[in-house]
N, CA, C, O and the ligand as a Tripos MOL2 file, in Angstrom:
@<TRIPOS>MOLECULE
protein
  305   303    77     0     0
PROTEIN
NO_CHARGES

@<TRIPOS>ATOM
      1 N          -9.6620   10.6970    4.2120 N.3       1 MET1
      2 CA         -8.9190    9.9400    3.3060 C.3       1 MET1
      3 C          -9.7860    9.4770    2.1250 C.2       1 MET1
      4 O         -10.7460    8.7440    2.3630 O.2       1 MET1
      5 N          -9.5370    9.8220    0.9880 N.am      2 ALA2
      6 CA        -10.2990    9.3360   -0.0930 C.3       2 ALA2
      7 C          -9.5580    8.2480   -0.7830 C.2       2 ALA2
      8 O          -8.4320    8.4880   -1.2200 O.2       2 ALA2
      9 N         -10.0890    7.0840   -0.9170 N.am      3 ALA3
     10 CA         -9.3860    5.8250   -1.4120 C.3       3 ALA3
     11 C          -8.9360    6.1410   -2.9680 C.2       3 ALA3
     12 O          -7.8460    5.7850   -3.4140 O.2       3 ALA3
     13 N          -9.8360    6.7940   -3.6630 N.am      4 HIS4
     14 CA         -9.6830    6.9440   -5.0840 C.3       4 HIS4
     15 C          -8.5850    8.0020   -5.4690 C.2       4 HIS4
     16 O          -8.1750    8.0930   -6.6260 O.2       4 HIS4
     17 N          -8.1250    8.8040   -4.4390 N.am      5 THR5
     18 CA         -7.0030    9.6520   -4.7390 C.3       5 THR5
     19 C          -5.7260    9.3290   -4.0620 C.2       5 THR5
     20 O          -4.6780    9.9440   -4.2570 O.2       5 THR5
     21 N          -5.8840    8.2690   -3.2090 N.am      6 LEU6
     22 CA         -4.5680    7.7910   -2.5960 C.3       6 LEU6
     23 C          -3.5760    7.3390   -3.6880 C.2       6 LEU6
     24 O          -3.8950    6.6390   -4.6490 O.2       6 LEU6
     25 N          -2.3270    7.8160   -3.4350 N.am      7 GLY7
     26 CA         -1.3500    7.2360   -4.2640 C.3       7 GLY7
     27 C          -1.3910    7.8030   -5.6750 C.2       7 GLY7
     28 O          -0.8210    7.1970   -6.5810 O.2       7 GLY7
     29 N          -2.0310    8.9220   -5.8940 N.am      8 THR8
     30 CA         -2.0730    9.5520   -7.2090 C.3       8 THR8
     31 C          -1.3940   10.9160   -7.1070 C.2       8 THR8
     32 O          -1.7240   11.7040   -6.2200 O.2       8 THR8
     33 N          -0.4750   11.1970   -7.9810 N.am      9 GLY9
     34 CA          0.3510   12.4220   -7.9660 C.3       9 GLY9
     35 C          -0.5290   13.4740   -8.5600 C.2       9 GLY9
     36 O          -1.5940   13.2040   -9.1170 O.2       9 GLY9
     37 N          -0.0120   14.7820   -8.4130 N.am     10 GLN10
     38 CA         -0.9120   15.8890   -8.8600 C.3      10 GLN10
     39 C          -1.0940   15.8020  -10.4180 C.2      10 GLN10
     40 O          -2.0810   16.3350  -10.9240 O.2      10 GLN10
     41 N          -0.2520   15.2040  -11.1220 N.am     11 ASP11
     42 CA         -0.4550   15.1740  -12.5560 C.3      11 ASP11
     43 C          -1.1420   13.8330  -12.9420 C.2      11 ASP11
     44 O          -1.1690   13.4630  -14.1150 O.2      11 ASP11
     45 N          -1.6870   13.1240  -11.9490 N.am     12 GLY12
     46 CA         -2.4880   11.8830  -12.2390 C.3      12 GLY12
     47 C          -1.6710   10.6240  -12.3240 C.2      12 GLY12
     48 O          -2.2140    9.5430  -12.5540 O.2      12 GLY12
     49 N          -0.4200   10.7420  -12.1490 N.am     13 THR13
     50 CA          0.4430    9.5780  -12.2580 C.3      13 THR13
     51 C           0.2700    8.7100  -10.9250 C.2      13 THR13
     52 O          -0.0420    9.2390   -9.8590 O.2      13 THR13
     53 N           0.4740    7.4730  -11.0520 N.am     14 LEU14
     54 CA          0.3070    6.5960   -9.9640 C.3      14 LEU14
     55 C           1.6280    6.5930   -9.0540 C.2      14 LEU14
     56 O           2.6990    6.3150   -9.5940 O.2      14 LEU14
     57 N           1.5860    6.8560   -7.8650 N.am     15 VAL15
     58 CA          2.9130    6.8920   -7.0390 C.3      15 VAL15
     59 C           2.7220    5.9780   -5.7900 C.2      15 VAL15
     60 O           1.6370    5.8370   -5.2270 O.2      15 VAL15
     61 N           3.8790    5.3740   -5.4130 N.am     16 CYS16
     62 CA          4.0480    4.5340   -4.4530 C.3      16 CYS16
     63 C           3.4600    5.1340   -3.0570 C.2      16 CYS16
     64 O           3.6870    6.3330   -2.8890 O.2      16 CYS16
     65 N           2.8030    4.5230   -2.1290 N.am     17 LEU17
     66 CA          2.2080    5.1300   -0.9530 C.3      17 LEU17
     67 C           3.4020    5.3010    0.0270 C.2      17 LEU17
     68 O           3.2890    6.1410    0.9200 O.2      17 LEU17
     69 N           4.4130    4.6450   -0.0660 N.am     18 ALA18
     70 CA          5.5040    4.6740    0.8440 C.3      18 ALA18
     71 C           6.6680    5.6260    0.4040 C.2      18 ALA18
     72 O           7.2710    6.2940    1.2440 O.2      18 ALA18
     73 N           6.9560    5.6730   -0.8600 N.am     19 CYS19
     74 CA          8.2440    6.4760   -1.2490 C.3      19 CYS19
     75 C           8.0170    7.3700   -2.3740 C.2      19 CYS19
     76 O           8.9590    8.0530   -2.7760 O.2      19 CYS19
     77 N           6.8370    7.4470   -2.9460 N.am     20 ASP20
     78 CA          6.4980    8.5200   -4.0120 C.3      20 ASP20
     79 C           7.1230    8.0900   -5.3000 C.2      20 ASP20
     80 O           7.0480    8.8860   -6.2360 O.2      20 ASP20
     81 N           7.7640    6.8810   -5.4970 N.am     21 GLN21
     82 CA          8.0790    6.5070   -6.8150 C.3      21 GLN21
     83 C           6.9310    6.0460   -7.5370 C.2      21 GLN21
     84 O           5.8770    5.7620   -6.9700 O.2      21 GLN21
     85 N           7.1230    5.9580   -8.8790 N.am     22 SER22
     86 CA          5.9620    5.5390   -9.6530 C.3      22 SER22
     87 C           5.6290    4.0970   -9.4020 C.2      22 SER22
     88 O           6.5480    3.3220   -9.1370 O.2      22 SER22
     89 N           4.3760    3.6710   -9.4640 N.am     23 ARG23
     90 CA          3.9990    2.2800   -9.2390 C.3      23 ARG23
     91 C           3.0780    1.7380  -10.3130 C.2      23 ARG23
     92 O           2.6150    2.5010  -11.1610 O.2      23 ARG23
     93 N           2.8080    0.4900  -10.3060 N.am     24 ASP24
     94 CA          1.9970   -0.1290  -11.1810 C.3      24 ASP24
     95 C           0.5220    0.0500  -10.8550 C.2      24 ASP24
     96 O           0.1830   -0.0160   -9.6740 O.2      24 ASP24
     97 N          -0.3180    0.2550  -11.7330 N.am     25 ALA25
     98 CA         -1.7970    0.3590  -11.4640 C.3      25 ALA25
     99 C          -2.1550   -1.1330  -10.8430 C.2      25 ALA25
    100 O          -1.7130   -2.2020  -11.2620 O.2      25 ALA25
    101 N          -2.9980   -0.9500   -9.8230 N.am     26 GLY26
    102 CA         -3.4200   -2.1480   -9.1380 C.3      26 GLY26
    103 C          -2.5780   -2.5600   -7.8580 C.2      26 GLY26
    104 O          -2.9010   -3.4770   -7.1020 O.2      26 GLY26
    105 N          -1.5250   -1.8090   -7.7260 N.am     27 ARG27
    106 CA         -0.5890   -2.0250   -6.6270 C.3      27 ARG27
    107 C          -0.6550   -0.8140   -5.8250 C.2      27 ARG27
    108 O          -0.9210    0.2460   -6.3900 O.2      27 ARG27
    109 N          -0.4350   -0.8500   -4.5310 N.am     28 TYR28
    110 CA         -0.3400    0.3120   -3.6830 C.3      28 TYR28
    111 C           1.0560    0.8500   -3.5880 C.2      28 TYR28
    112 O           1.2850    2.0340   -3.3390 O.2      28 TYR28
    113 N           1.9810   -0.0530   -3.7930 N.am     29 LEU29
    114 CA          3.4500    0.2690   -3.6440 C.3      29 LEU29
    115 C           4.1820    0.1790   -4.9060 C.2      29 LEU29
    116 O           3.6630   -0.3610   -5.8830 O.2      29 LEU29
    117 N           5.4370    0.7110   -4.9420 N.am     30 CYS30
    118 CA          6.2350    0.4850   -6.2050 C.3      30 CYS30
    119 C           6.8800   -0.9880   -5.8970 C.2      30 CYS30
    120 O           6.6890   -1.5670   -4.8280 O.2      30 CYS30
    121 N           7.6510   -1.5100   -6.9450 N.am     31 ARG31
    122 CA          8.1190   -2.9450   -6.7400 C.3      31 ARG31
    123 C           9.0900   -2.9820   -5.6380 C.2      31 ARG31
    124 O           9.0660   -3.9910   -4.9330 O.2      31 ARG31
    125 N           9.9400   -2.0600   -5.3660 N.am     32 THR32
    126 CA         10.9030   -2.1390   -4.3660 C.3      32 THR32
    127 C          10.2400   -2.1690   -3.0640 C.2      32 THR32
    128 O          10.5730   -3.0420   -2.2620 O.2      32 THR32
    129 N           9.2830   -1.2620   -2.7450 N.am     33 CYS33
    130 CA          8.5670   -1.3420   -1.5540 C.3      33 CYS33
    131 C           7.8050   -2.6370   -1.2500 C.2      33 CYS33
    132 O           7.8270   -3.2140   -0.1630 O.2      33 CYS33
    133 N           7.1020   -3.0420   -2.3840 N.am     34 TRP34
    134 CA          6.1860   -4.0940   -2.3160 C.3      34 TRP34
    135 C           7.0600   -5.4410   -1.8060 C.2      34 TRP34
    136 O           6.6840   -6.2290   -0.9370 O.2      34 TRP34
    137 N           8.1570   -5.4980   -2.4650 N.am     35 TRP35
    138 CA          8.9520   -6.7810   -2.0940 C.3      35 TRP35
    139 C           9.5770   -6.6500   -0.8460 C.2      35 TRP35
    140 O          10.1600   -7.6460   -0.4150 O.2      35 TRP35
    141 N           9.5730   -5.5200   -0.1130 N.am     36 THR36
    142 CA         10.2360   -5.2250    1.2070 C.3      36 THR36
    143 C           9.1490   -5.6910    2.1840 C.2      36 THR36
    144 O           9.5410   -6.1360    3.2630 O.2      36 THR36
    145 N           7.8980   -5.6460    1.9520 N.am     37 LEU37
    146 CA          6.8300   -6.1300    2.8140 C.3      37 LEU37
    147 C           7.0500   -7.5790    3.1480 C.2      37 LEU37
    148 O           7.6460   -8.3660    2.4130 O.2      37 LEU37
    149 N           6.4650   -7.9010    4.4400 N.am     38 PRO38
    150 CA          6.5790   -9.3760    4.8450 C.3      38 PRO38
    151 C           5.6310  -10.1250    3.9850 C.2      38 PRO38
    152 O           4.5760   -9.6170    3.6030 O.2      38 PRO38
    153 N           6.0500  -11.4960    3.6370 N.am     39 ALA39
    154 CA          5.1210  -12.1700    2.7990 C.3      39 ALA39
    155 C           3.7170  -12.2320    3.1350 C.2      39 ALA39
    156 O           2.8550  -12.2360    2.2560 O.2      39 ALA39
    157 N           3.4300  -12.2830    4.4620 N.am     40 ALA40
    158 CA          2.0670  -12.3700    4.9560 C.3      40 ALA40
    159 C           1.3200  -11.0790    4.6430 C.2      40 ALA40
    160 O           0.1400  -11.1420    4.3000 O.2      40 ALA40
    161 N           1.9390   -9.9340    4.7440 N.am     41 ALA41
    162 CA          1.2960   -8.7350    4.4090 C.3      41 ALA41
    163 C           1.0640   -8.6820    2.8970 C.2      41 ALA41
    164 O          -0.0160   -8.2780    2.4650 O.2      41 ALA41
    165 N           2.0180   -9.0670    2.1040 N.am     42 ARG42
    166 CA          1.7470   -9.0260    0.6910 C.3      42 ARG42
    167 C           0.6250   -9.9950    0.2960 C.2      42 ARG42
    168 O          -0.1210   -9.6730   -0.6290 O.2      42 ARG42
    169 N           0.4660  -11.0950    0.8980 N.am     43 ALA43
    170 CA         -0.6410  -12.0400    0.6090 C.3      43 ALA43
    171 C          -1.8860  -11.4240    0.9520 C.2      43 ALA43
    172 O          -2.8460  -11.4980    0.1860 O.2      43 ALA43
    173 N          -1.9480  -10.7530    2.1730 N.am     44 SER44
    174 CA         -3.2770  -10.1930    2.4960 C.3      44 SER44
    175 C          -3.6530   -8.9110    1.5690 C.2      44 SER44
    176 O          -4.8020   -8.6830    1.1900 O.2      44 SER44
    177 N          -2.6640   -8.2060    1.2970 N.am     45 LEU45
    178 CA         -2.9940   -6.9810    0.4050 C.3      45 LEU45
    179 C          -3.2870   -7.3440   -0.9920 C.2      45 LEU45
    180 O          -3.9190   -6.5840   -1.7260 O.2      45 LEU45
    181 N          -2.7910   -8.6180   -1.4170 N.am     46 SER46
    182 CA         -3.1480   -9.0220   -2.8420 C.3      46 SER46
    183 C          -4.5820   -9.4970   -3.0460 C.2      46 SER46
    184 O          -5.1330   -9.5140   -4.1470 O.2      46 SER46
    185 N          -5.1770   -9.9050   -1.8320 N.am     47 ARG47
    186 CA         -6.6070  -10.3620   -2.0320 C.3      47 ARG47
    187 C          -7.5540   -9.2790   -2.2110 C.2      47 ARG47
    188 O          -7.4480   -8.2520   -1.5400 O.2      47 ARG47
    189 N          -8.4870   -9.4400   -3.0850 N.am     48 ARG48
    190 CA         -9.5440   -8.4750   -3.4080 C.3      48 ARG48
    191 C         -10.9140   -8.9510   -2.8990 C.2      48 ARG48
    192 O         -11.5300   -9.8440   -3.4810 O.2      48 ARG48
    193 N         -11.3620   -8.3520   -1.8330 N.am     49 ASP49
    194 CA        -12.6270   -8.7940   -1.3980 C.3      49 ASP49
    195 C         -13.1920   -7.4810   -0.7580 C.2      49 ASP49
    196 O         -12.6800   -6.3660   -0.8600 O.2      49 ASP49
    197 N         -14.3780   -7.8180   -0.0560 N.am     50 ARG50
    198 CA        -15.0140   -6.5270    0.6170 C.3      50 ARG50
    199 C         -14.1050   -6.0790    1.7700 C.2      50 ARG50
    200 O         -14.3970   -4.9970    2.2800 O.2      50 ARG50
    201 N         -13.1170   -6.7000    2.2250 N.am     51 ASN51
    202 CA        -12.2310   -6.1240    3.2260 C.3      51 ASN51
    203 C         -11.0010   -5.5590    2.7130 C.2      51 ASN51
    204 O         -10.1230   -5.2050    3.5000 O.2      51 ASN51
    205 N         -10.8480   -5.4330    1.3520 N.am     52 ALA52
    206 CA         -9.6680   -4.9530    0.7740 C.3      52 ALA52
    207 C          -9.3690   -3.4840    1.2340 C.2      52 ALA52
    208 O          -8.2350   -3.1130    1.5340 O.2      52 ALA52
    209 N         -10.4740   -2.6790    1.2670 N.am     53 LEU53
    210 CA        -10.1510   -1.2600    1.6830 C.3      53 LEU53
    211 C          -9.7760   -1.1370    3.0980 C.2      53 LEU53
    212 O          -8.9510   -0.2930    3.4480 O.2      53 LEU53
    213 N         -10.3740   -1.9860    3.9810 N.am     54 ALA54
    214 CA         -9.9960   -2.0100    5.3880 C.3      54 ALA54
    215 C          -8.5410   -2.4030    5.4850 C.2      54 ALA54
    216 O          -7.8710   -1.8430    6.3520 O.2      54 ALA54
    217 N          -7.9570   -3.3250    4.6760 N.am     55 ARG55
    218 CA         -6.6110   -3.8470    4.7640 C.3      55 ARG55
    219 C          -5.6100   -2.5380    4.1590 C.2      55 ARG55
    220 O          -4.5100   -2.2560    4.6350 O.2      55 ARG55
    221 N          -6.1850   -1.9170    3.1500 N.am     56 LEU56
    222 CA         -5.3900   -0.8350    2.6460 C.3      56 LEU56
    223 C          -5.2160    0.2210    3.7410 C.2      56 LEU56
    224 O          -4.1520    0.8210    3.8900 O.2      56 LEU56
    225 N          -6.3520    0.4390    4.5390 N.am     57 ARG57
    226 CA         -6.2320    1.4760    5.5880 C.3      57 ARG57
    227 C          -5.2000    1.1060    6.5520 C.2      57 ARG57
    228 O          -4.4280    1.9420    7.0210 O.2      57 ARG57
    229 N          -5.1720   -0.2070    6.8740 N.am     58 GLN58
    230 CA         -4.0820   -0.6410    7.8140 C.3      58 GLN58
    231 C          -2.6680   -0.3800    7.3330 C.2      58 GLN58
    232 O          -1.7490   -0.0690    8.0900 O.2      58 GLN58
    233 N          -2.5590   -0.5290    6.0250 N.am     59 LEU59
    234 CA         -1.1900   -0.2840    5.4200 C.3      59 LEU59
    235 C          -0.8930    1.2210    5.5460 C.2      59 LEU59
    236 O           0.2010    1.6070    5.9580 O.2      59 LEU59
    237 N          -1.8690    2.0630    5.1920 N.am     60 VAL60
    238 CA         -1.7030    3.5200    5.2120 C.3      60 VAL60
    239 C          -1.4900    3.9070    6.5290 C.2      60 VAL60
    240 O          -0.5350    4.6550    6.7390 O.2      60 VAL60
    241 N          -2.2310    3.5260    7.5220 N.am     61 ASP61
    242 CA         -2.0730    3.9810    8.9690 C.3      61 ASP61
    243 C          -0.6300    3.5950    9.4070 C.2      61 ASP61
    244 O          -0.0080    4.3980   10.1010 O.2      61 ASP61
    245 N          -0.0860    2.4680    9.0610 N.am     62 GLN62
    246 CA          1.1930    2.0300    9.5020 C.3      62 GLN62
    247 C           2.3120    2.8690    8.8470 C.2      62 GLN62
    248 O           3.3080    3.2290    9.4760 O.2      62 GLN62
    249 N           2.0920    3.1590    7.5560 N.am     63 LEU63
    250 CA          3.0740    4.0110    6.8060 C.3      63 LEU63
    251 C           3.0540    5.3600    7.4150 C.2      63 LEU63
    252 O           4.1310    5.9550    7.4690 O.2      63 LEU63
    253 N           1.9750    5.9420    7.8880 N.am     64 ARG64
    254 CA          1.8850    7.2650    8.3620 C.3      64 ARG64
    255 C           2.5050    7.3520    9.7940 C.2      64 ARG64
    256 O           2.8480    8.4290   10.2820 O.2      64 ARG64
    257 N           2.6310    6.1330   10.4510 N.am     65 ALA65
    258 CA          3.1710    6.1020   11.7920 C.3      65 ALA65
    259 C           4.6410    5.6780   11.5670 C.2      65 ALA65
    260 O           5.2930    5.2870   12.5350 O.2      65 ALA65
    261 N           5.1690    5.7320   10.3910 N.am     66 ASP66
    262 CA          6.6410    5.5490   10.0710 C.3      66 ASP66
    263 C           6.9920    4.1320   10.4960 C.2      66 ASP66
    264 O           8.1080    3.8990   10.9600 O.2      66 ASP66
    265 N           6.0090    3.1080   10.3430 N.am     67 THR67
    266 CA          6.3640    1.7160   10.5810 C.3      67 THR67
    267 C           7.3300    1.3010    9.4400 C.2      67 THR67
    268 O           7.0420    1.5940    8.2800 O.2      67 THR67
    269 N           8.3980    0.6670    9.7190 N.am     68 PRO68
    270 CA          9.2880    0.1650    8.6230 C.3      68 PRO68
    271 C           8.5180   -0.7870    7.8160 C.2      68 PRO68
    272 O           7.6760   -1.4870    8.3790 O.2      68 PRO68
    273 N           8.7420   -0.8940    6.4260 N.am     69 LEU69
    274 CA          8.1050   -1.7300    5.5470 C.3      69 LEU69
    275 C           8.1470   -3.0670    5.9460 C.2      69 LEU69
    276 O           7.1150   -3.7310    5.8610 O.2      69 LEU69
    277 N           9.2280   -3.5900    6.3890 N.am     70 ASN70
    278 CA          9.4580   -5.0470    6.7660 C.3      70 ASN70
    279 C           8.7650   -5.3250    8.0480 C.2      70 ASN70
    280 O           8.7610   -6.4890    8.4480 O.2      70 ASN70
    281 N           8.1740   -4.3910    8.7460 N.am     71 ARG71
    282 CA          7.4440   -4.7070   10.0190 C.3      71 ARG71
    283 C           5.9710   -4.5430    9.8790 C.2      71 ARG71
    284 O           5.2160   -4.7340   10.8330 O.2      71 ARG71
    285 N           5.5550   -4.1890    8.6940 N.am     72 ILE72
    286 CA          4.1230   -3.9560    8.4580 C.3      72 ILE72
    287 C           3.2560   -5.1820    8.7100 C.2      72 ILE72
    288 O           3.6500   -6.2280    8.1950 O.2      72 ILE72
    289 N           2.1160   -5.2090    9.4360 N.am     73 GLU73
    290 CA          1.3310   -6.3240    9.5220 C.3      73 GLU73
    291 C          -0.0520   -5.9660    9.1790 C.2      73 GLU73
    292 O          -0.5570   -4.9460    9.6460 O.2      73 GLU73
    293 N          -0.7120   -6.7740    8.3620 N.am     74 ILE74
    294 CA         -2.1040   -6.6200    7.8070 C.3      74 ILE74
    295 C          -2.9590   -7.8180    8.3310 C.2      74 ILE74
    296 O          -2.5050   -8.9620    8.3300 O.2      74 ILE74
    297 N          -4.1730   -7.5240    8.7640 N.am     75 THR75
    298 CA         -5.0300   -8.5700    9.1590 C.3      75 THR75
    299 C          -5.2600   -9.4880    7.8920 C.2      75 THR75
    300 O          -5.5690   -8.9950    6.8070 O.2      75 THR75
    301 N          -5.1090  -10.7260    8.0650 N.am     76 PRO76
    302 CA         -5.3250  -11.6690    6.8470 C.3      76 PRO76
    303 C          -6.8240  -11.5660    6.4790 C.2      76 PRO76
    304 O          -7.2740  -12.2180    5.5360 O.2      76 PRO76
    305 ZN          8.0040    2.6710   -2.9400 Zn       77 ZN77
@<TRIPOS>BOND
     1     1     2 1
     2     2     3 1
     3     3     4 2
     4     3     5 am
     5     5     6 1
     6     6     7 1
     7     7     8 2
     8     7     9 am
     9     9    10 1
    10    10    11 1
    11    11    12 2
    12    11    13 am
    13    13    14 1
    14    14    15 1
    15    15    16 2
    16    15    17 am
    17    17    18 1
    18    18    19 1
    19    19    20 2
    20    19    21 am
    21    21    22 1
    22    22    23 1
    23    23    24 2
    24    23    25 am
    25    25    26 1
    26    26    27 1
    27    27    28 2
    28    27    29 am
    29    29    30 1
    30    30    31 1
    31    31    32 2
    32    31    33 am
    33    33    34 1
    34    34    35 1
    35    35    36 2
    36    35    37 am
    37    37    38 1
    38    38    39 1
    39    39    40 2
    40    39    41 am
    41    41    42 1
    42    42    43 1
    43    43    44 2
    44    43    45 am
    45    45    46 1
    46    46    47 1
    47    47    48 2
    48    47    49 am
    49    49    50 1
    50    50    51 1
    51    51    52 2
    52    51    53 am
    53    53    54 1
    54    54    55 1
    55    55    56 2
    56    55    57 am
    57    57    58 1
    58    58    59 1
    59    59    60 2
    60    59    61 am
    61    61    62 1
    62    62    63 1
    63    63    64 2
    64    63    65 am
    65    65    66 1
    66    66    67 1
    67    67    68 2
    68    67    69 am
    69    69    70 1
    70    70    71 1
    71    71    72 2
    72    71    73 am
    73    73    74 1
    74    74    75 1
    75    75    76 2
    76    75    77 am
    77    77    78 1
    78    78    79 1
    79    79    80 2
    80    79    81 am
    81    81    82 1
    82    82    83 1
    83    83    84 2
    84    83    85 am
    85    85    86 1
    86    86    87 1
    87    87    88 2
    88    87    89 am
    89    89    90 1
    90    90    91 1
    91    91    92 2
    92    91    93 am
    93    93    94 1
    94    94    95 1
    95    95    96 2
    96    95    97 am
    97    97    98 1
    98    98    99 1
    99    99   100 2
   100    99   101 am
   101   101   102 1
   102   102   103 1
   103   103   104 2
   104   103   105 am
   105   105   106 1
   106   106   107 1
   107   107   108 2
   108   107   109 am
   109   109   110 1
   110   110   111 1
   111   111   112 2
   112   111   113 am
   113   113   114 1
   114   114   115 1
   115   115   116 2
   116   115   117 am
   117   117   118 1
   118   118   119 1
   119   119   120 2
   120   119   121 am
   121   121   122 1
   122   122   123 1
   123   123   124 2
   124   123   125 am
   125   125   126 1
   126   126   127 1
   127   127   128 2
   128   127   129 am
   129   129   130 1
   130   130   131 1
   131   131   132 2
   132   131   133 am
   133   133   134 1
   134   134   135 1
   135   135   136 2
   136   135   137 am
   137   137   138 1
   138   138   139 1
   139   139   140 2
   140   139   141 am
   141   141   142 1
   142   142   143 1
   143   143   144 2
   144   143   145 am
   145   145   146 1
   146   146   147 1
   147   147   148 2
   148   147   149 am
   149   149   150 1
   150   150   151 1
   151   151   152 2
   152   151   153 am
   153   153   154 1
   154   154   155 1
   155   155   156 2
   156   155   157 am
   157   157   158 1
   158   158   159 1
   159   159   160 2
   160   159   161 am
   161   161   162 1
   162   162   163 1
   163   163   164 2
   164   163   165 am
   165   165   166 1
   166   166   167 1
   167   167   168 2
   168   167   169 am
   169   169   170 1
   170   170   171 1
   171   171   172 2
   172   171   173 am
   173   173   174 1
   174   174   175 1
   175   175   176 2
   176   175   177 am
   177   177   178 1
   178   178   179 1
   179   179   180 2
   180   179   181 am
   181   181   182 1
   182   182   183 1
   183   183   184 2
   184   183   185 am
   185   185   186 1
   186   186   187 1
   187   187   188 2
   188   187   189 am
   189   189   190 1
   190   190   191 1
   191   191   192 2
   192   191   193 am
   193   193   194 1
   194   194   195 1
   195   195   196 2
   196   195   197 am
   197   197   198 1
   198   198   199 1
   199   199   200 2
   200   199   201 am
   201   201   202 1
   202   202   203 1
   203   203   204 2
   204   203   205 am
   205   205   206 1
   206   206   207 1
   207   207   208 2
   208   207   209 am
   209   209   210 1
   210   210   211 1
   211   211   212 2
   212   211   213 am
   213   213   214 1
   214   214   215 1
   215   215   216 2
   216   215   217 am
   217   217   218 1
   218   218   219 1
   219   219   220 2
   220   219   221 am
   221   221   222 1
   222   222   223 1
   223   223   224 2
   224   223   225 am
   225   225   226 1
   226   226   227 1
   227   227   228 2
   228   227   229 am
   229   229   230 1
   230   230   231 1
   231   231   232 2
   232   231   233 am
   233   233   234 1
   234   234   235 1
   235   235   236 2
   236   235   237 am
   237   237   238 1
   238   238   239 1
   239   239   240 2
   240   239   241 am
   241   241   242 1
   242   242   243 1
   243   243   244 2
   244   243   245 am
   245   245   246 1
   246   246   247 1
   247   247   248 2
   248   247   249 am
   249   249   250 1
   250   250   251 1
   251   251   252 2
   252   251   253 am
   253   253   254 1
   254   254   255 1
   255   255   256 2
   256   255   257 am
   257   257   258 1
   258   258   259 1
   259   259   260 2
   260   259   261 am
   261   261   262 1
   262   262   263 1
   263   263   264 2
   264   263   265 am
   265   265   266 1
   266   266   267 1
   267   267   268 2
   268   267   269 am
   269   269   270 1
   270   270   271 1
   271   271   272 2
   272   271   273 am
   273   273   274 1
   274   274   275 1
   275   275   276 2
   276   275   277 am
   277   277   278 1
   278   278   279 1
   279   279   280 2
   280   279   281 am
   281   281   282 1
   282   282   283 1
   283   283   284 2
   284   283   285 am
   285   285   286 1
   286   286   287 1
   287   287   288 2
   288   287   289 am
   289   289   290 1
   290   290   291 1
   291   291   292 2
   292   291   293 am
   293   293   294 1
   294   294   295 1
   295   295   296 2
   296   295   297 am
   297   297   298 1
   298   298   299 1
   299   299   300 2
   300   299   301 am
   301   301   302 1
   302   302   303 1
   303   303   304 2
@<TRIPOS>SUBSTRUCTURE
     1 MET1         2 RESIDUE 1 A MET
     2 ALA2         6 RESIDUE 1 A ALA
     3 ALA3        10 RESIDUE 1 A ALA
     4 HIS4        14 RESIDUE 1 A HIS
     5 THR5        18 RESIDUE 1 A THR
     6 LEU6        22 RESIDUE 1 A LEU
     7 GLY7        26 RESIDUE 1 A GLY
     8 THR8        30 RESIDUE 1 A THR
     9 GLY9        34 RESIDUE 1 A GLY
    10 GLN10       38 RESIDUE 1 A GLN
    11 ASP11       42 RESIDUE 1 A ASP
    12 GLY12       46 RESIDUE 1 A GLY
    13 THR13       50 RESIDUE 1 A THR
    14 LEU14       54 RESIDUE 1 A LEU
    15 VAL15       58 RESIDUE 1 A VAL
    16 CYS16       62 RESIDUE 1 A CYS
    17 LEU17       66 RESIDUE 1 A LEU
    18 ALA18       70 RESIDUE 1 A ALA
    19 CYS19       74 RESIDUE 1 A CYS
    20 ASP20       78 RESIDUE 1 A ASP
    21 GLN21       82 RESIDUE 1 A GLN
    22 SER22       86 RESIDUE 1 A SER
    23 ARG23       90 RESIDUE 1 A ARG
    24 ASP24       94 RESIDUE 1 A ASP
    25 ALA25       98 RESIDUE 1 A ALA
    26 GLY26      102 RESIDUE 1 A GLY
    27 ARG27      106 RESIDUE 1 A ARG
    28 TYR28      110 RESIDUE 1 A TYR
    29 LEU29      114 RESIDUE 1 A LEU
    30 CYS30      118 RESIDUE 1 A CYS
    31 ARG31      122 RESIDUE 1 A ARG
    32 THR32      126 RESIDUE 1 A THR
    33 CYS33      130 RESIDUE 1 A CYS
    34 TRP34      134 RESIDUE 1 A TRP
    35 TRP35      138 RESIDUE 1 A TRP
    36 THR36      142 RESIDUE 1 A THR
    37 LEU37      146 RESIDUE 1 A LEU
    38 PRO38      150 RESIDUE 1 A PRO
    39 ALA39      154 RESIDUE 1 A ALA
    40 ALA40      158 RESIDUE 1 A ALA
    41 ALA41      162 RESIDUE 1 A ALA
    42 ARG42      166 RESIDUE 1 A ARG
    43 ALA43      170 RESIDUE 1 A ALA
    44 SER44      174 RESIDUE 1 A SER
    45 LEU45      178 RESIDUE 1 A LEU
    46 SER46      182 RESIDUE 1 A SER
    47 ARG47      186 RESIDUE 1 A ARG
    48 ARG48      190 RESIDUE 1 A ARG
    49 ASP49      194 RESIDUE 1 A ASP
    50 ARG50      198 RESIDUE 1 A ARG
    51 ASN51      202 RESIDUE 1 A ASN
    52 ALA52      206 RESIDUE 1 A ALA
    53 LEU53      210 RESIDUE 1 A LEU
    54 ALA54      214 RESIDUE 1 A ALA
    55 ARG55      218 RESIDUE 1 A ARG
    56 LEU56      222 RESIDUE 1 A LEU
    57 ARG57      226 RESIDUE 1 A ARG
    58 GLN58      230 RESIDUE 1 A GLN
    59 LEU59      234 RESIDUE 1 A LEU
    60 VAL60      238 RESIDUE 1 A VAL
    61 ASP61      242 RESIDUE 1 A ASP
    62 GLN62      246 RESIDUE 1 A GLN
    63 LEU63      250 RESIDUE 1 A LEU
    64 ARG64      254 RESIDUE 1 A ARG
    65 ALA65      258 RESIDUE 1 A ALA
    66 ASP66      262 RESIDUE 1 A ASP
    67 THR67      266 RESIDUE 1 A THR
    68 PRO68      270 RESIDUE 1 A PRO
    69 LEU69      274 RESIDUE 1 A LEU
    70 ASN70      278 RESIDUE 1 A ASN
    71 ARG71      282 RESIDUE 1 A ARG
    72 ILE72      286 RESIDUE 1 A ILE
    73 GLU73      290 RESIDUE 1 A GLU
    74 ILE74      294 RESIDUE 1 A ILE
    75 THR75      298 RESIDUE 1 A THR
    76 PRO76      302 RESIDUE 1 A PRO
    77 ZN77       305 GROUP 0 **** ****
């Protein structure tokens, strides 16, 4: 998995990691999916530090395991 290509469509547009709708730059998910995440997961994913990529991997792993968005847990 290459982080720099995650969530990028074939034409270079940014797409939500969960539903393929377009998303804002700097966010991993579209607004609908983002606000479906538990508040704790949103807070963790919003932090930008050296563990940010590890938290992104947690999100991606759970999405690939078909974890419902409202059940996603990210290490704080
Ligand atoms: Zn989405």
